[in-house]
Structures are given as C-alpha cells and as structure tokens.
N, C-alpha and C positions, 0 to 999 in steps of 0.2 A: 504623136500625143493627144488625146482627145479632153483628158482635164489638167487644170492649172493646178490643182491639190488635191491630194489621198490623202487622209489620216486612219489608218489602220488601229486602235488599240491604245490611244496615245494620251497617256497619266501625265501630272503633273503635280509632285507635292514640293511645301516650303513648311519644315519642321513639321510640327502635328496635321498643318493645312492641305489638303487633299484639293486641289484645287480645280484639277480637272480630274474624271477617272474614267478612263477606257473611250474615248470619243472616239469613232468613226463617221466620218465621210466624205462626199465626193463633192468639190467643187468644180462645173465645169467648164470651160473654155469661153470666153467672153459672154459671162454671162453675170450679172449682180445676183450675189450671196451674200444671205441677210445672216448674222448672229443675233439669235433673240433673247431676252430673259435679262431678268434683274440683275441690276449691281451684286458684284461678287458671286455672280454665274460660274464663273469662267471664261470669261468673253475674250478680255485682254489678254490674260495666259495663254490660251491658244492662240491668237493672233499673234503673241510674242514668241512661240513656239514655229507658226509658219514664216517668222520672220529671222528664225536664227539669234535671235535674243536669247532663248532659252532652250536646250537642248530637254527633248520629254525624258522622266525618266523609264517607258517604258511603250514599248510601241512603234510605229512605223508611221514616218510621212513623206511625202513626195510633194515638191513645189515646182512645177514649170520643167517637169520632169527629173531636176536633182534630190537626191538622196539629202543633201547637205545644203539649206539656204542660205549659209554664207559664202558659197562659191557664185553665186547668182544674184548676190544682193543688188547688182548696177541695174537687175531687169525690174527690182521692186520700188515700191512705192508706199511711203507709210504716214500718214497721217495722227499722232497720239492726240490720247484725248487733254492730255496735259502739255497745251501748247505755250509757244513764245517765241519773241523775233528778240535778237540784238540793240536794244532801243534807240542807241547812238548811229547805229549803220544805217544807210541810206537804203530806203525800199529795195532798187535795183541789184543795188548790190546784196540784199540780203538776199533776194528770191535767185539770183545768181549765184551766190554761195553755194546753196542747196546744190544744185545742178553740177558745180565743184567737185562735189562730196562724191558725186555717183558719174565722175570721170569723166565728165563732160571739159572739153578745155575754156578758160577762163574768157575768152573773144568769144566762143558760140555759149556759154551761157547768159552772158551777156546781153549778146542782141537777142538770144529768145525770150529772157524775162522781161526787157524791152517790151517787144511783140504782143505778149500773150498781156502784163500787166495795161499798155494799151487796151487791149480787147477785151479787157472784161473790168474797164471803165477806171484804171489808175492810173490812166497816164501822166494825168498832171503830177504825180506825187512820187513820180521817177526819182526824183533827187531828194527829198523831202527823207526825214529819219524816220525812223518805223514807228518812236514813241509819239509824231505828230499826229498817227493817223488815229480815226476811230477804230473801235471794238469789231465794226459789220467791216472794214476793211482791211484789219490787221489779221482775220481771218481769211478774208479772199485770198489774201498775199501768201499767207501757207501753205493754202491749195494750191495753188499756182506753184510753189517753191517745188510741193510734193510728188508736179506731173511733170514739171521742169523736161527733165530726162526723160519721158516718154517710157513708160514704165510699162510693162508686161501685164503686172498681176500691181494692184493698187487696195492698196487697205486703209479701212479709216475707221479710226478709233471713235465713236458716237461725235458723227461728223455734221449732226444738227442739231447738239447742243450747246446752247446761248445765240443761237442766231435770232436775230428777229424775223419778222414772215419775208421779207424781202430777199434775204440773205438765204434763208431756209429755200423757197423755190432756184435760189442759184445754186447752192448745191445741189437741189435736184435735176438740175440741168445738165450741169455737170456729170453727177453722175451716167447719167443716160446718154450725152453723149461718149464718155468712156465705153459704153457696152457699143454704141454706134459706129464704134471709130477699132471694134476688136477687141479690146481692152479687158481681160478681166476684174472685179470688182467685188471685195469684201469687206464690208462695213457692218460695226458693231451698233446694235441701239436696244433700247429697254421702251422703246414708245413702238407699241406695236402698226397703229394706223402709218409711219413712218414706212417703213417694211411693205405692207400692201401694197402701198402706192407704187414702190419701184420696183422692186425683187421677183427672181425668176425662180429663186430657189430659198430658202430660208432653210433656219435648224433651230429648235427650241430647245436652249440649255435651262438646268435650274441644278444650283449645288454640284456644278461639275460634272453634269449625266446630261445625255443629248435625250431628251423628251419626245421630240418627235423628229423628222425632216424629210427635204422632196421635193420634188416643183410644188410653187404654193396653191396652185387652184388643189394639187392632191393634198397636202397640209389641210386647206379649208375644208376637204372632202367627206372629212371623217366622221360621221356622227350622221343627229339629221339637220334639217334647214333652219333657215332663223329669219325672222320679220325684222326691218331696219324703218320705224317708223320717224316722221318730224309728227309733234303734236302738240294740243293745246289740253288741258285737263287733268285726271287724276287716274294715273291708270292700275291703283291699290286691286279694282274689284279681279282684274287680270293675272295677277302672279295666281289668284283662287281656280282660275281655269285647268281643266281636265289635258294634261299633254305640255302645258306652259313648264317646261324646265327650271327656266328664270331669266329677269328681265335685267338687263345691261344698261339703267337708266340715268341717263346724266340730267332731267330734266324739262327738256323741250324735243331731244331725240332719246332711240331705244333701243336696242335688239332685243326682240324677243326670240330667246332659243326653246325651239320646238322639239318635242320627243319625234323619232319615226316613224313615219306612217299618219302624221299630224298635217289635217289638213288645214294648209292659212287661212281657207276662207271663214274659218271655224271662226280665227282670232279677227278678222275683219268685222265678222255680226257680232261678235261680244261686245265690241268698240263702238260700232256705231247703236246698239241697244243702249251704252253706258253712256252716251253722250260723249264722246272724246270726240277732239274737231281734229281731223287728221291732213296734212300739206301733205304727205309725201305715206304712201305702203309700196315696199319693197322686198320682196321676199328673194335671198341670196345665199349665199354659203356662209356658217358662220366665222365671225371674224378672228383674227391669230390671237384676238386677247380672250375670245370665248375658249377656244382650241386650248390656249395655256390654263386656264382655271381648270376644265374638263381634265386634264391630264394629269395636273398638280394639287390641285385643292386649294391653291390662293390665287388671287391677282400676282402680275407682278409688281405691281405699288405697294399689297402688301408683303410682299417677301421683306427678308431680313437683309439688311447692308453689310456687308461685312468686308472692310478697307483691305482683308488680308487678300485680297485678290487682286490688287495692285501691286506686287513688291518693285 
C-alpha cells in the first residue's frame, strides 16, 4: 500500500445542496496533506466520508487499503472543529476514555494518557476537572486524546482555529512529529499560510469541487513568479507597471504577482525610483492564496460561507 487515502469521483449531497462534487485525490502515506478552501467548500464533508461518518453518494474511496472506513476506525484519529470535553471529568480520565473507545484497555489508556499529558505540560492537571482548564490547555488535551491510540491516519478539522500563537506552534510541532514518526495527516484550513508552512501536498477546494492539487511546490509553480516585499511607503504607482498582474498588500508586506517572463529586476528599479524603503525583496513562487485567487477569481476570505457544509 503506497497511499493512505484515494478518492475517485466522490460526491455527496444533502437535500438540494451538493457539498462534494466529483472529487478525486490521493493522500500519500507518511505525509501531511492539506484540504484548503473557504468555509462551506466541502472540506469537512470530505473528511467525514474518509472517516466513514458519511457514505458517498457516488464514486469510490479507499482508506488505509480498506473500501469501508468503518472497518478500520481503530486506526483513525479525528479532531473535529466543534470540540468539547466533559466538564466534570478529570483530565487524565477524559483523555484515557477516548483511548478506550478506540480499543485500548482502561489501564493502558490511563497510563499512556498520564505520560502524554505530562510530556506536553499538563502533568500538574491530571486530577483536575476539564472545566478548570484554560482554553489552550483544553485544546491540548483534546489533541492528545485524538492521538492516544497512535492512529495510522490522523484527520484534523481546522486544528489551528482559536489557538493563541504558543499553542499554534505546539499544534504545528505535533503535526510535524506525526509525519516524522510515519503517520499520515490530513488537516483542513482556510488560512493558506498555515498550509504553506507544513504541508507536503495540498488540494484547493471551492464549491465542493477540486480546483488544483498535488505536491505543494508543484501547485505553487503554476504561472509566473512573485516578489515578496517588506517595505515602507506607497506602492500605488507599482500597480500601473506593465507585467504586474496584481498586488496582495497588507500595508507593510506585499506579494507582487508578475506575468510570465517579467524580470523582477524591473520591479526593483521601479521601487527604488519611487523612493520606497525596502527591508526585504525576495523572489518566490506565487503563494497558495494567489493560486486560489487565480483559479477561482476571488480570495478565500471573499468566498461565501455556507453552514450547510457541516451537517
């Protein structure tokens, strides 16, 4: 078995809403695979089909070599976006409980739960109730509960949502360690920068349909290049320059998207002539944000939000 997951022409509808439309993709083993797109794109529905929570209306899927994900649920780990812990339950018992649901004995689950909680900085909270945890601590406990039974495939729905910078770094490190240890990881996000930092492969989804997928460098290699700037000043005149397709500008940083064949040195000369103060000038492949806009015509943030995607 060379692939953790394969989908071929998979579709799923809820009443008159087609949440996933003819989706085909392949998730390699021991890789980090990002499902990227706006809220309502079909990411959660796709993950729930991979988990066996929903059955596809059309198409075929294979998960860890099985055509029926419900037969291998003990090999899967799932962190849903809508999270929750039993507030009156002790932290160590809560984490261990999820392990028993995946087939671990009560003793083995509790022993491993205590060890992981201590390893990740919650050793002093073992006997406290879940309601006493801060939001970051509670999310950390839920992550550990997802991983307690050492699943071969881990599926994380918007795992960075609501995390502060310290816990975002923790989540990133956990995901990277899973790949290092030979596990396969699928995670969804609507924040493209997160995927660029850690993904090996990505799929961009909009309206239930695949826009583009593949190794991240291949996906970002579509089209011309881009110049990334840290700057002070006004980039207004640069927008009129021939060969500049458009500029993703946040005020002090910008991605200047160039047409194919345009020499970035022309951009540098223009900026110097316009008396822009440059801190960095870096030629890279276009960002995933830019690739999405180029293929869809709008940004992820501008996409409509459809709560029906998460039945």
